[in-house]
C-alpha positions in Angstrom: 11.7 169.9 -43.8 10.0 166.7 -45.0 11.6 164.7 -42.2 9.6 166.6 -39.6 6.3 166.3 -41.4 3.5 164.2 -39.9 2.7 161.0 -41.8 0.5 158.0 -41.9 2.5 154.8 -41.8 0.3 151.9 -42.8 -2.6 153.7 -41.1 -0.6 154.7 -38.0 -0.3 158.4 -37.5 3.2 159.6 -36.8 4.1 163.2 -35.9 7.3 163.0 -38.0 9.1 160.6 -40.3 11.9 159.6 -37.9 12.1 156.1 -36.2 14.4 154.8 -33.5 15.6 151.5 -35.1 15.9 148.3 -33.0 19.0 148.2 -30.8 20.0 145.2 -28.7 20.6 146.4 -25.1 21.0 143.0 -23.3 19.2 144.3 -20.1 16.1 142.2 -19.8 15.4 140.3 -16.6 16.3 136.6 -16.2 12.8 135.6 -17.0 12.6 137.7 -20.2 10.7 140.7 -18.9 11.9 144.2 -19.9 14.0 145.8 -17.2 12.5 148.2 -14.7 14.0 151.1 -16.6 12.8 150.0 -20.0 9.6 152.1 -20.0 11.6 155.3 -19.2 14.2 154.3 -21.7 11.8 154.1 -24.7 9.6 156.9 -23.4 12.7 159.2 -23.4 13.0 158.8 -27.2 9.3 159.7 -27.6 9.7 162.7 -25.3 12.5 163.9 -27.5 10.2 163.8 -30.6 10.9 160.4 -32.3 7.8 159.6 -34.2 8.2 155.8 -34.0 10.1 153.6 -31.7 10.9 150.0 -32.5 12.0 147.7 -29.7 15.1 145.6 -29.7 14.4 142.1 -31.0 12.2 140.1 -28.6 12.4 136.4 -28.5 9.2 134.4 -29.3 9.5 131.1 -27.4 11.4 129.4 -24.5 12.8 126.6 -26.7 15.4 128.0 -29.1 14.6 131.5 -30.1 16.7 133.6 -27.6 19.6 135.2 -29.4 21.6 136.6 -26.4 21.8 136.6 -22.6 19.4 139.1 -20.9 17.3 139.5 -24.1 13.7 140.4 -23.3 10.9 138.5 -24.9 7.2 138.1 -25.7 7.3 134.4 -25.2 4.8 134.0 -22.3 1.7 135.7 -21.1 3.7 136.8 -18.1 5.5 139.3 -20.4 2.4 141.1 -21.6 1.8 143.3 -18.5 5.5 144.2 -18.3 5.4 145.4 -21.9 2.1 147.2 -21.3 3.9 149.5 -19.0 6.4 150.3 -21.8 3.7 151.0 -24.4 1.7 153.1 -22.0 4.8 155.2 -21.3 5.6 155.8 -25.0 2.0 156.6 -25.8 1.9 159.1 -22.9 4.7 161.0 -24.7 2.7 161.1 -28.0 4.7 158.5 -30.1 4.0 155.0 -31.4 5.9 151.8 -30.7 6.4 148.5 -32.6 7.6 145.2 -31.1 10.2 143.5 -33.2 9.9 139.7 -33.0 12.8 137.4 -33.5 14.0 133.8 -33.6 17.8 133.6 -33.2 18.3 130.4 -35.2 21.9 129.3 -35.4 23.2 132.7 -34.2 22.1 132.0 -30.6 24.7 132.3 -27.9 26.0 128.9 -26.8 24.3 127.5 -23.7 21.4 130.0 -23.8 18.7 127.7 -25.2 17.8 124.1 -24.7 18.7 123.5 -28.3 20.1 125.5 -31.3 18.1 125.2 -34.5 19.1 126.3 -37.9 18.2 125.7 -41.5 20.8 123.0 -41.6 23.4 121.6 -39.2 26.0 124.1 -40.5 27.3 126.6 -37.9 27.6 130.2 -38.7 31.0 131.6 -39.5 33.0 133.4 -36.8 32.0 134.2 -33.3 28.9 135.3 -31.5 28.1 139.0 -31.1 27.6 139.1 -27.4 30.3 136.9 -25.8 32.7 136.3 -28.7 32.2 132.6 -28.5 32.5 130.2 -31.5 29.1 130.0 -33.1 27.4 126.8 -32.0 26.6 123.9 -34.3 22.9 123.8 -34.7 20.6 120.9 -35.6 18.6 121.2 -38.8 15.0 122.3 -38.1 12.5 119.5 -38.7 9.1 120.1 -40.2 7.7 119.8 -36.6 10.2 122.4 -35.4 9.2 124.8 -38.2 5.5 124.4 -37.3 6.3 125.2 -33.7 8.4 128.2 -34.7 5.5 129.6 -36.9 3.1 129.0 -34.0 5.6 130.8 -31.7 5.6 133.9 -33.9 1.8 133.8 -34.0 1.5 133.7 -30.3 4.1 136.4 -29.7 2.3 138.7 -32.2 -1.0 138.2 -30.3 0.8 139.1 -27.1 2.2 142.2 -28.7 -1.3 143.4 -29.6 -2.5 142.6 -26.1 0.4 144.6 -24.6 -0.7 147.7 -26.6 1.9 147.8 -29.3 0.9 149.8 -32.3 2.4 147.3 -34.7 4.8 144.4 -34.9 8.0 143.9 -36.9 9.2 140.4 -38.0 13.0 140.1 -37.9 13.9 138.7 -41.3 17.5 140.2 -41.4 21.1 139.7 -40.4 21.3 135.9 -40.6 18.8 135.1 -37.9 16.4 132.2 -38.6 13.9 133.7 -41.1 16.8 135.4 -43.0 18.8 132.2 -43.0 15.9 130.4 -44.7 15.7 133.2 -47.3 19.4 133.0 -48.0 20.2 131.3 -51.3 22.8 129.2 -49.4 20.3 127.9 -46.9 21.4 124.3 -47.8 18.0 122.6 -47.5 16.7 120.3 -50.2 13.1 120.0 -49.0 10.1 122.3 -49.4 11.9 124.9 -47.2 15.0 125.3 -49.4 16.4 125.2 -52.9 14.2 127.4 -55.1 13.4 131.0 -54.1 9.7 130.0 -53.8 10.7 127.4 -51.2 13.1 129.7 -49.4 10.3 132.3 -49.1 7.9 129.7 -47.6 8.9 130.3 -43.9 8.6 134.1 -44.2 5.2 133.8 -45.9 3.9 131.3 -43.3 5.1 133.5 -40.4 3.5 136.6 -41.9 0.2 134.8 -42.4 0.2 133.4 -38.9 1.1 136.8 -37.4 -1.7 138.5 -39.4 -4.2 136.0 -38.2 -3.3 136.5 -34.5 -2.5 140.2 -34.1 -5.7 141.7 -35.4 -5.6 144.9 -37.4 -2.3 146.4 -36.2 0.2 146.7 -39.1 3.0 144.2 -39.7 6.5 145.3 -40.7 9.1 143.0 -42.2 12.8 143.9 -41.5 15.1 142.7 -44.3 18.8 143.0 -44.9 21.1 141.4 -47.4 24.0 141.1 -45.0 24.3 138.6 -42.2 26.0 138.9 -38.8 28.5 136.2 -40.0 28.7 137.5 -43.6 28.6 141.3 -44.1 29.4 140.9 -47.8 26.5 138.5 -48.7 24.5 139.3 -51.8 22.1 137.0 -53.5 23.7 135.4 -56.5 20.8 136.2 -58.7 21.1 139.9 -57.7 18.3 142.4 -58.1 15.8 140.1 -59.8 15.8 137.8 -56.7 15.4 140.8 -54.3 12.5 142.1 -56.4 10.7 138.8 -56.0 11.4 138.7 -52.3 10.0 142.2 -51.8 6.9 141.5 -53.9 6.2 138.2 -52.2 6.6 139.7 -48.7 4.0 142.4 -49.6 1.6 139.9 -51.0 2.0 137.6 -48.0 0.9 140.4 -45.6 3.8 142.8 -44.9 2.2 146.2 -44.6 5.6 147.8 -44.2 9.0 146.8 -45.5 11.9 147.9 -43.3 15.1 147.8 -45.3 18.3 147.7 -43.2 21.7 148.2 -44.8 25.2 149.3 -43.7 24.7 152.4 -45.9 21.2 153.4 -46.8 22.3 155.9 -49.5 25.0 153.7 -51.1 23.9 152.2 -54.5 24.4 148.5 -54.9 26.1 146.8 -57.9 23.0 147.0 -60.0 22.9 150.8 -59.8 20.3 151.7 -57.1 20.1 151.4 -53.3 18.4 148.4 -51.7 15.6 150.7 -50.5 15.1 152.0 -54.0 14.8 148.4 -55.2 12.2 147.6 -52.6 10.2 150.8 -53.3 10.3 150.2 -57.1 9.4 146.5 -57.0 6.9 146.5 -54.1 5.4 150.0 -53.6 4.0 150.8 -50.3 5.0 152.0 -46.8 8.8 151.7 -46.4 11.3 152.3 -43.6 14.9 152.7 -44.5 17.9 152.8 -42.2 21.6 152.2 -41.9 24.4 154.7 -41.8 22.1 157.8 -41.4 23.6 160.3 -39.0 22.1 163.7 -39.6 18.8 165.4 -40.4 20.3 166.1 -43.9 20.9 162.3 -44.3 17.3 161.6 -43.4 16.1 164.3 -45.9 18.2 162.7 -48.6 17.0 159.2 -47.8 13.3 160.4 -48.1 14.1 162.1 -51.4 16.3 159.5 -53.0 14.8 156.2 -51.8 11.1 157.2 -51.6 11.0 155.8 -48.1 8.2 156.8 -45.8 10.3 156.9 -42.6 14.0 157.1 -41.9 15.4 154.9 -39.1 18.5 155.6 -37.0 20.1 153.5 -34.3 23.6 154.6 -33.1 22.9 158.3 -33.3 19.9 157.8 -30.9 21.9 155.6 -28.7 24.6 158.3 -28.3 22.0 161.1 -28.2 18.6 160.2 -26.8 17.7 163.8 -27.6 19.1 163.5 -31.2 16.2 165.4 -32.8 16.3 168.3 -30.3 20.1 168.5 -30.5 20.0 168.4 -34.3 17.4 171.2 -34.6 19.3 173.3 -32.1 22.5 172.7 -34.0 24.2 171.4 -30.9 27.2 169.1 -31.1 26.2 165.4 -31.3 27.9 162.8 -29.1 29.7 160.1 -31.2 28.8 156.5 -30.8 31.6 154.2 -29.5 31.7 150.4 -29.4 30.2 149.0 -26.2 27.8 151.9 -25.7 24.9 149.5 -26.1 26.1 147.7 -22.9 25.8 150.9 -20.8 22.8 151.2 -18.4 19.5 151.9 -20.3 19.2 155.5 -19.0 22.9 156.4 -19.2 23.6 159.6 -21.1 27.0 160.5 -22.6 
């Protein structure tokens, strides 16, 4: 079974091709440190054979980057030692762990940050994910704001390396700030908007800054087409625009592309899956996830998309021992809405 084969992911040895995808758990401390149970929580996935664990999204600064209440971060040096306990615990179980870094942008919960910053002053549609509040009206990021944001990603990447993470992942998906800038509806008319070259500028600058600060550990870039406020979003230019995005991200320093979709194995309108488009246009290490539920799904994802690693979220949330249960042909617990709000070490 290819899924269980050892593999090198951008130079990082993994004992299989299965990753625990980022999952928001909303249980950090008030000052942004991981909760006391976090080390045991992530180590449990490693103990049950997950080759790679990717943290939930970690905020990068104390100004406007938090997405939800009780989100942990890597925004201050105070956070480094707290995350070192987590990375040590995962390494002791024989697995690798990446830190996912995020700026919330206009999708931040109201009242959480000192300000809400977006590509423009246009609020996201609908309500927030955590509290169901109307999405706040942001202010358009100034050039100075953008430089501070880039510096924030750089500093957080350096802290991730200091905390012992094996790699970092930049959150460029689901409508959060980097993804909003990539979107063909970002609404800006300056050097950060309009043409695809301009819309890629922020992602490229963040990649370069992270590479300069985190040393030799690999950098993954998480991309999705859909946004939290628009699940149906597709670039108007279709596959050609996506091909350019993936090529540019690779050239800018993304060692790994992590493609998130609602259904990894579902072809898009142009006849191939999003992961296949990424693999074809920008060859290299690839993580693919979304809608995978069984080992057979993972096998098919590896075969059909050419991905290096298959990532799962909800199956692991419902079954921390998902690999063991799958291999033993035991019944799997089903995910139910709200499970992510249960205590970190809760088991169905």
